[in-house]
Structures are given as structure tokens and as C-alpha cells.
PADOZA-928497 format. One line per field, with one value per atom (N, C-alpha, C, CB): residue number from 0; x, y, z; residue in three letters; atom name. Coordinates in pm, 1 decimal, padded with zeros to 6 digits. Glycine has a CB too. Example, Ala and Ser with C-alpha at 12.3 -4.5 7.8 and 13.67 -1.06 7.14 Angstrom:
kevo: [0, 0, 0, 0, 1, 1, 1, 1];
X: [01319.0, 01230.0, 01320.0, 01130.8, 01285.0, 01367.0, 01290.0, 01408.4];
Y: [-00569.0, -00450.0, -00330.0, -00447.3, -00225.0, -00106.0, 00003.0, -00059.8];
Z: [00780.0, 00780.0, 00780.0, 00904.6, 00708.0, 00714.0, 00787.0, 00572.5];
vexro: [ALA, ALA, ALA, ALA, SER, SER, SER, SER];
lolo: [N, CA, C, CB, N, CA, C, CB];
This chain:
kevo: [0, 0, 0, 0, 1, 1, 1, 1, 2, 2, 2, 2, 3, 3, 3, 3, 4, 4, 4, 4, 5, 5, 5, 5, 6, 6, 6, 6, 7, 7, 7, 7, 8, 8, 8, 8, 9, 9, 9, 9, 10, 10, 10, 10, 11, 11, 11, 11, 12, 12, 12, 12, 13, 13, 13, 13, 14, 14, 14, 14, 15, 15, 15, 15, 16, 16, 16, 16, 17, 17, 17, 17, 18, 18, 18, 18, 19, 19, 19, 19, 20, 20, 20, 20, 21, 21, 21, 21, 22, 22, 22, 22, 23, 23, 23, 23, 24, 24, 24, 24, 25, 25, 25, 25, 26, 26, 26, 26, 27, 27, 27, 27, 28, 28, 28, 28, 29, 29, 29, 29, 30, 30, 30, 30, 31, 31, 31, 31, 32, 32, 32, 32, 33, 33, 33, 33, 34, 34, 34, 34, 35, 35, 35, 35, 36, 36, 36, 36, 37, 37, 37, 37, 38, 38, 38, 38, 39, 39, 39, 39, 40, 40, 40, 40, 41, 41, 41, 41, 42, 42, 42, 42, 43, 43, 43, 43, 44, 44, 44, 44, 45, 45, 45, 45, 46, 46, 46, 46, 47, 47, 47, 47, 48, 48, 48, 48, 49, 49, 49, 49, 50, 50, 50, 50, 51, 51, 51, 51, 52, 52, 52, 52, 53, 53, 53, 53, 54, 54, 54, 54, 55, 55, 55, 55, 56, 56, 56, 56, 57, 57, 57, 57, 58, 58, 58, 58, 59, 59, 59, 59, 60, 60, 60, 60, 61, 61, 61, 61, 62, 62, 62, 62, 63, 63, 63, 63, 64, 64, 64, 64, 65, 65, 65, 65, 66, 66, 66, 66, 67, 67, 67, 67, 68, 68, 68, 68, 69, 69, 69, 69, 70, 70, 70, 70, 71, 71, 71, 71, 72, 72, 72, 72, 73, 73, 73, 73, 74, 74, 74, 74, 75, 75, 75, 75, 76, 76, 76, 76, 77, 77, 77, 77, 78, 78, 78, 78, 79, 79, 79, 79, 80, 80, 80, 80, 81, 81, 81, 81];
X: [08873.1, 08966.5, 09084.5, 08898.7, 09204.0, 09324.5, 09350.7, 09446.1, 09376.6, 09406.7, 09555.0, 09365.8, 09585.0, 09723.4, 09766.8, 09740.1, 09869.1, 09921.8, 10069.7, 09899.9, 10102.1, 10243.6, 10320.9, 10260.1, 10444.1, 10527.2, 10567.8, 10651.8, 10602.6, 10639.1, 10610.7, 10788.9, 10507.6, 10469.3, 10482.1, 10328.2, 10423.5, 10434.3, 10374.8, 10366.4, 10267.6, 10206.5, 10301.8, 10072.2, 10361.8, 10458.0, 10575.2, 10509.1, 10621.5, 10732.9, 10693.6, 10779.2, 10571.4, 10524.0, 10514.5, 10386.8, 10462.9, 10450.9, 10589.9, 10375.5, 10683.7, 10819.2, 10884.1, 10904.8, 10871.5, 10927.8, 10866.6, 10905.3, 10735.6, 10667.2, 10712.3, 10515.2, 10726.9, 10771.7, 10916.0, 10756.8, 11000.4, 11139.3, 11143.1, 11220.2, 11061.5, 11054.4, 10998.5, 10967.2, 10896.9, 10836.7, 10941.2, 10717.4, 11016.9, 11119.2, 11228.7, 11180.3, 11265.7, 11366.9, 11317.6, 11402.1, 11191.6, 11134.4, 11113.9, 11002.5, 11110.4, 11096.6, 11220.1, 11071.8, 11331.5, 11455.7, 11490.9, 11444.0, 11483.0, 11522.9, 11412.5, 11630.5, 11297.3, 11185.8, 11124.9, 11077.4, 11064.0, 11003.0, 10864.0, 10994.0, 10839.7, 10704.8, 10608.2, 10706.2, 10481.9, 10379.2, 10257.9, 10339.6, 10191.8, 10070.2, 10093.0, 09958.8, 10209.4, 10247.6, 10155.9, 10390.5, 10122.4, 10037.5, 09903.1, 10016.6, 09838.8, 09707.9, 09717.8, 09650.8, 09821.9, 09840.2, 09849.4, 09966.5, 09930.5, 09950.1, 09820.4, 10063.6, 09752.7, 09628.3, 09525.0, 09571.5, 09509.2, 09411.7, 09450.1, 09401.9, 09577.7, 09623.5, 09601.4, 09771.3, 09616.5, 09601.0, 09454.3, 09683.2, 09380.6, 09242.3, 09152.8, 09186.9, 09170.2, 09083.8, 09090.3, 09124.1, 09209.4, 09211.1, 09169.8, 09349.6, 09196.3, 09152.4, 09000.2, 09203.8, 08933.4, 08787.4, 08731.6, 08735.2, 08791.3, 08744.6, 08756.7, 08823.9, 08870.1, 08892.1, 08796.9, 09037.0, 08779.1, 08691.6, 08545.6, 08708.5, 08504.1, 08365.9, 08340.8, 08335.0, 08438.7, 08425.1, 08413.7, 08547.0, 08502.8, 08503.2, 08371.9, 08622.5, 08316.3, 08191.9, 08069.3, 08188.5, 08089.4, 07982.0, 07895.1, 07895.3, 07963.1, 07900.9, 07813.2, 07818.3, 07821.5, 07745.9, 07824.5, 07720.0, 07772.7, 07845.3, 07861.1, 07775.4, 07761.6, 07772.4, 07885.0, 07638.7, 07888.5, 07992.6, 08130.7, 07963.2, 08138.6, 08265.8, 08314.9, 08250.7, 08224.7, 08262.8, 08318.3, 08141.5, 08253.8, 08304.1, 08442.7, 08207.3, 08462.6, 08593.4, 08701.5, 08587.2, 08666.1, 08761.5, 08778.8, 08717.6, 08683.4, 08689.6, 08651.3, 08827.9, 08561.3, 08515.3, 08362.4, 08570.7, 08308.2, 08164.0, 08110.7, 08128.5, 07988.8, 07930.7, 07917.7, 07794.0, 07883.5, 07874.0, 08009.4, 07816.8, 08115.1, 08250.2, 08282.3, 08354.7, 08246.5, 08268.1, 08192.3, 08224.4, 08068.3, 07988.1, 08053.4, 07845.5, 08106.5, 08175.6, 08298.5, 08216.4, 08373.5, 08494.5, 08460.4, 08575.9, 08356.3, 08313.8, 08271.1, 08198.5, 08199.5, 08155.3, 08275.3, 08058.6, 08370.6, 08493.2, 08565.2, 08586.9, 08563.7, 08633.3, 08541.9, 08696.2, 08420.3, 08328.5, 08278.3, 08394.2, 08268.0, 08225.8, 08091.3, 08329.6, 08011.2, 07884.0, 07773.1, 07842.7];
Y: [08969.9, 09066.1, 09077.2, 09202.3, 09072.3, 09080.4, 09225.4, 09022.0, 09247.1, 09381.6, 09410.2, 09396.8, 09535.0, 09576.8, 09659.8, 09657.3, 09614.3, 09686.3, 09713.3, 09605.8, 09832.1, 09860.4, 09865.4, 09992.3, 09818.8, 09820.2, 09962.7, 09733.2, 10039.8, 10178.3, 10259.7, 10190.9, 10339.1, 10420.9, 10567.5, 10389.1, 10652.5, 10797.0, 10844.5, 10868.5, 10781.4, 10822.2, 10794.5, 10748.7, 10676.1, 10640.9, 10738.2, 10496.4, 10775.0, 10869.4, 11006.2, 10883.3, 11050.2, 11178.9, 11175.3, 11214.7, 11065.2, 11051.7, 11053.4, 10921.3, 10978.8, 10974.9, 11112.5, 10874.5, 11181.4, 11316.2, 11409.9, 11371.3, 11402.9, 11488.3, 11456.7, 11471.5, 11328.1, 11291.0, 11332.2, 11141.0, 11317.0, 11362.5, 11511.5, 11332.9, 11588.6, 11733.3, 11762.8, 11801.2, 11687.1, 11704.7, 11682.2, 11607.8, 11570.9, 11542.0, 11648.1, 11404.3, 11694.8, 11800.6, 11927.3, 11830.1, 11962.6, 12084.9, 12076.4, 12115.4, 11954.4, 11939.8, 11991.3, 11793.8, 11992.0, 12046.1, 11981.1, 12197.4, 11847.1, 11774.3, 11749.2, 11846.6, 11814.2, 11790.1, 11653.6, 11902.6, 11594.0, 11461.7, 11472.3, 11391.7, 11391.7, 11391.3, 11317.2, 11326.7, 11350.2, 11281.0, 11254.9, 11362.5, 11143.1, 11107.7, 11105.2, 11205.9, 11062.6, 11065.6, 10980.3, 11018.7, 10859.9, 10771.3, 10837.2, 10637.4, 10887.8, 10952.2, 11073.9, 10993.8, 11153.0, 11271.7, 11234.6, 11347.8, 11132.8, 11091.5, 11034.8, 10986.5, 10949.8, 10889.4, 10997.5, 10789.0, 11092.9, 11200.6, 11284.1, 11290.9, 11315.2, 11395.7, 11324.5, 11429.7, 11193.8, 11116.9, 11084.2, 10987.0, 11056.6, 11012.8, 11120.3, 10971.9, 11243.6, 11352.0, 11365.3, 11485.3, 11381.7, 11393.2, 11264.1, 11433.4, 11149.7, 11022.3, 11018.5, 10903.8, 11053.4, 11054.3, 11154.9, 11085.6, 11272.4, 11374.5, 11325.9, 11504.5, 11266.5, 11218.9, 11105.2, 11172.5, 11011.6, 10897.2, 10940.9, 10789.4, 11029.1, 11077.4, 11152.3, 11169.3, 11227.6, 11297.0, 11193.8, 11392.7, 11094.7, 10991.4, 10912.5, 10896.1, 10891.3, 10815.4, 10905.2, 10744.5, 11030.2, 11127.8, 11136.3, 11091.0, 11138.8, 11150.4, 11031.9, 11275.7, 10922.6, 10801.9, 10723.3, 10714.8, 10721.7, 10659.6, 10508.7, 10688.9, 10442.0, 10297.2, 10266.3, 10239.9, 10341.6, 10322.7, 10357.3, 10409.5, 10466.0, 10507.5, 10402.3, 10643.9, 10348.3, 10245.6, 10121.9, 10206.9, 10082.7, 09968.1, 09998.0, 09932.9, 10118.6, 10156.9, 10150.5, 10298.8, 10192.0, 10193.6, 10056.9, 10293.9, 09967.7, 09836.0, 09839.2, 09778.6, 09933.2, 09944.6, 09943.4, 10073.7, 09922.5, 09923.4, 10066.2, 09865.5, 10079.4, 10212.7, 10288.4, 10201.3, 10217.6, 10284.9, 10337.0, 10189.7, 10262.4, 10308.4, 10433.4, 10197.9, 10433.1, 10550.8, 10670.4, 10523.2, 10650.2, 10761.1, 10818.8, 10713.6, 10732.9, 10779.5, 10861.8, 10660.2, 10814.0, 10884.6, 11019.4, 10798.2, 11022.1, 11148.0, 11247.6, 11123.9, 11198.2, 11285.4, 11338.0, 11209.9, 11250.6, 11288.4, 11403.0, 11167.6, 11400.3, 11501.5, 11614.8, 11437.4, 11619.2, 11727.6, 11724.0, 11857.7, 11604.8, 11588.7, 11519.7, 11510.6, 11519.4, 11446.7, 11525.9, 11408.8];
Z: [09522.9, 09471.3, 09566.9, 09450.5, 09514.0, 09596.0, 09635.8, 09520.4, 09765.9, 09815.2, 09797.4, 09964.1, 09769.1, 09750.4, 09870.6, 09618.3, 09940.4, 10056.0, 10032.6, 10188.1, 09981.8, 09957.8, 10088.3, 09882.2, 10084.3, 10204.2, 10240.5, 10183.9, 10140.3, 10167.2, 10042.1, 10209.9, 10050.9, 09938.1, 09971.6, 09894.7, 09887.3, 09906.8, 10039.3, 09793.2, 10084.8, 10211.6, 10327.9, 10233.5, 10327.2, 10432.5, 10432.7, 10413.6, 10313.9, 10304.8, 10360.9, 10158.8, 10333.1, 10386.6, 10538.9, 10326.6, 10592.1, 10737.1, 10800.5, 10774.4, 10743.2, 10797.8, 10793.9, 10720.9, 10682.4, 10669.9, 10772.7, 10528.6, 10789.5, 10887.2, 11029.4, 10875.8, 11060.4, 11194.8, 11219.6, 11215.7, 11118.6, 11132.8, 11164.2, 11004.1, 11093.4, 11116.7, 11255.9, 11008.9, 11296.5, 11428.7, 11538.5, 11447.2, 11528.5, 11629.1, 11629.6, 11604.4, 11512.4, 11503.5, 11572.1, 11356.1, 11546.4, 11603.5, 11754.7, 11536.8, 11809.3, 11953.9, 12027.7, 11989.7, 11955.9, 12011.3, 12145.0, 12028.7, 12149.2, 12268.5, 12369.1, 12334.5, 12354.5, 12447.3, 12417.1, 12436.2, 12518.0, 12503.5, 12440.3, 12640.4, 12335.6, 12276.6, 12367.3, 12136.1, 12356.9, 12433.9, 12346.8, 12558.0, 12371.3, 12296.9, 12145.8, 12329.8, 12104.5, 11963.6, 11876.4, 11948.1, 11921.7, 11842.3, 11813.5, 11914.7, 11916.4, 11899.8, 11808.2, 12036.5, 11824.2, 11741.2, 11592.5, 11784.9, 11562.7, 11422.9, 11365.3, 11412.4, 11440.4, 11390.8, 11360.2, 11493.8, 11449.3, 11427.7, 11305.5, 11552.9, 11292.0, 11178.0, 11044.8, 11194.0, 11043.0, 10918.7, 10892.2, 10925.2, 10999.8, 10984.7, 10922.7, 11119.0, 10963.1, 10913.2, 10759.9, 10978.6, 10700.3, 10553.5, 10483.6, 10506.5, 10547.2, 10490.2, 10480.5, 10575.1, 10590.1, 10589.9, 10489.7, 10729.2, 10483.1, 10388.7, 10245.1, 10406.7, 10211.3, 10073.9, 10037.9, 10056.3, 10130.5, 10103.2, 10095.2, 10211.6, 10184.4, 10177.9, 10046.5, 10298.6, 10001.1, 09872.0, 09758.8, 09847.1, 09760.9, 09657.3, 09658.1, 09677.1, 09777.4, 09791.5, 09776.9, 09926.7, 09740.8, 09723.9, 09850.2, 09602.0, 09965.3, 10098.8, 10136.5, 10105.4, 10063.3, 10095.1, 10200.4, 09966.4, 10323.6, 10433.7, 10417.6, 10563.2, 10363.0, 10341.2, 10243.1, 10288.6, 10134.6, 10033.6, 10091.2, 09908.8, 10167.1, 10227.2, 10326.0, 10297.9, 10406.5, 10504.1, 10433.0, 10592.3, 10322.5, 10245.3, 10189.7, 10130.2, 10138.1, 10083.5, 10191.4, 10023.1, 10311.6, 10422.2, 10487.9, 10525.6, 10463.8, 10525.8, 10673.0, 10510.6, 10708.1, 10845.9, 10848.2, 10912.4, 10965.1, 10986.2, 10971.6, 11125.8, 10920.3, 10901.5, 11033.4, 10835.0, 11141.1, 11271.3, 11317.5, 11376.3, 11289.4, 11321.7, 11241.9, 11293.4, 11114.4, 11030.9, 11087.2, 10885.9, 11125.6, 11181.0, 11305.5, 11214.2, 11393.9, 11515.1, 11479.1, 11603.6, 11380.5, 11339.5, 11275.1, 11242.0, 11194.6, 11133.5, 11241.0, 11034.0, 11340.3, 11449.2, 11528.4, 11542.7, 11556.3, 11627.4, 11556.7, 11640.1, 11424.5, 11345.3, 11300.8, 11224.5, 11356.2, 11323.2, 11180.9, 11347.8, 11123.0, 10983.6, 10972.3, 10906.3, 11079.4, 11076.2, 11011.1, 11215.3];
vexro: [MET, MET, MET, MET, LYS, LYS, LYS, LYS, GLU, GLU, GLU, GLU, HIS, HIS, HIS, HIS, HIS, HIS, HIS, HIS, PRO, PRO, PRO, PRO, ARG, ARG, ARG, ARG, LYS, LYS, LYS, LYS, GLY, GLY, GLY, GLY, PRO, PRO, PRO, PRO, LEU, LEU, LEU, LEU, ALA, ALA, ALA, ALA, ALA, ALA, ALA, ALA, CYS, CYS, CYS, CYS, VAL, VAL, VAL, VAL, LYS, LYS, LYS, LYS, THR, THR, THR, THR, SER, SER, SER, SER, LEU, LEU, LEU, LEU, ASP, ASP, ASP, ASP, ARG, ARG, ARG, ARG, TYR, TYR, TYR, TYR, PHE, PHE, PHE, PHE, HIS, HIS, HIS, HIS, ASP, ASP, ASP, ASP, LEU, LEU, LEU, LEU, ASN, ASN, ASN, ASN, GLY, GLY, GLY, GLY, GLU, GLU, GLU, GLU, LYS, LYS, LYS, LYS, PRO, PRO, PRO, PRO, GLY, GLY, GLY, GLY, ASN, ASN, ASN, ASN, LEU, LEU, LEU, LEU, TYR, TYR, TYR, TYR, GLU, GLU, GLU, GLU, MET, MET, MET, MET, VAL, VAL, VAL, VAL, ILE, ILE, ILE, ILE, ILE, ILE, ILE, ILE, GLU, GLU, GLU, GLU, ILE, ILE, ILE, ILE, GLU, GLU, GLU, GLU, ARG, ARG, ARG, ARG, PRO, PRO, PRO, PRO, LEU, LEU, LEU, LEU, LEU, LEU, LEU, LEU, GLU, GLU, GLU, GLU, ALA, ALA, ALA, ALA, VAL, VAL, VAL, VAL, MET, MET, MET, MET, HIS, HIS, HIS, HIS, GLN, GLN, GLN, GLN, ALA, ALA, ALA, ALA, GLN, GLN, GLN, GLN, SER, SER, SER, SER, ASN, ASN, ASN, ASN, GLN, GLN, GLN, GLN, CYS, CYS, CYS, CYS, LYS, LYS, LYS, LYS, ALA, ALA, ALA, ALA, ALA, ALA, ALA, ALA, ARG, ARG, ARG, ARG, MET, MET, MET, MET, LEU, LEU, LEU, LEU, GLY, GLY, GLY, GLY, ILE, ILE, ILE, ILE, ASN, ASN, ASN, ASN, ARG, ARG, ARG, ARG, ASN, ASN, ASN, ASN, THR, THR, THR, THR, LEU, LEU, LEU, LEU, ARG, ARG, ARG, ARG, LYS, LYS, LYS, LYS, LYS, LYS, LYS, LYS, LEU, LEU, LEU, LEU, LYS, LYS, LYS, LYS, LEU, LEU, LEU, LEU, HIS, HIS, HIS, HIS, GLY, GLY, GLY, GLY, ARG, ARG, ARG, ARG, ASP, ASP, ASP, ASP];
lolo: [N, CA, C, CB, N, CA, C, CB, N, CA, C, CB, N, CA, C, CB, N, CA, C, CB, N, CA, C, CB, N, CA, C, CB, N, CA, C, CB, N, CA, C, CB, N, CA, C, CB, N, CA, C, CB, N, CA, C, CB, N, CA, C, CB, N, CA, C, CB, N, CA, C, CB, N, CA, C, CB, N, CA, C, CB, N, CA, C, CB, N, CA, C, CB, N, CA, C, CB, N, CA, C, CB, N, CA, C, CB, N, CA, C, CB, N, CA, C, CB, N, CA, C, CB, N, CA, C, CB, N, CA, C, CB, N, CA, C, CB, N, CA, C, CB, N, CA, C, CB, N, CA, C, CB, N, CA, C, CB, N, CA, C, CB, N, CA, C, CB, N, CA, C, CB, N, CA, C, CB, N, CA, C, CB, N, CA, C, CB, N, CA, C, CB, N, CA, C, CB, N, CA, C, CB, N, CA, C, CB, N, CA, C, CB, N, CA, C, CB, N, CA, C, CB, N, CA, C, CB, N, CA, C, CB, N, CA, C, CB, N, CA, C, CB, N, CA, C, CB, N, CA, C, CB, N, CA, C, CB, N, CA, C, CB, N, CA, C, CB, N, CA, C, CB, N, CA, C, CB, N, CA, C, CB, N, CA, C, CB, N, CA, C, CB, N, CA, C, CB, N, CA, C, CB, N, CA, C, CB, N, CA, C, CB, N, CA, C, CB, N, CA, C, CB, N, CA, C, CB, N, CA, C, CB, N, CA, C, CB, N, CA, C, CB, N, CA, C, CB, N, CA, C, CB, N, CA, C, CB, N, CA, C, CB, N, CA, C, CB, N, CA, C, CB, N, CA, C, CB, N, CA, C, CB, N, CA, C, CB, N, CA, C, CB, N, CA, C, CB, N, CA, C, CB, N, CA, C, CB];
């Protein structure tokens, strides 16, 4: 099955808008740990949505995400969703 990877979709637009607002709100201060902050902010709702779609089945959710089940378990634990 061919995977679909849009170059710029609604999610990318939301992230860009949020980052633009974040930089504006910094009011000239230097951002720090930006990559980690964005990944954590995006990962939590992603995991919640996929786990809901997979009816809390971790094997199914891991397949949907394209990651190993143990990796999924670590991420769920990190976000307090274990």
C-alpha cells in the first residue's frame, strides 16, 4: 500500500501558526529547547487520537504509527498515558 505524505497540510499550517505566535509572544527573548517542546506538544494529542482510534490496542496503535510497540509503550509512559 502506498503511503501518503502531504508536503503541507492542515497540521503543518497549525504548527506554523502556533510557532509564529510563540515567537511573537517571546517579545525578543531567545527560545530554548524548541525542538523538544514542539515534539512533546504534538506527540501527546497524536498518541491520544491513535490510541482512541485503535480502541486502546497498543499493537494496533503501534502499527498505525509505524513504530515498535515497546517504543509506543515508552512514549505513553512519558506522557502519563500508560
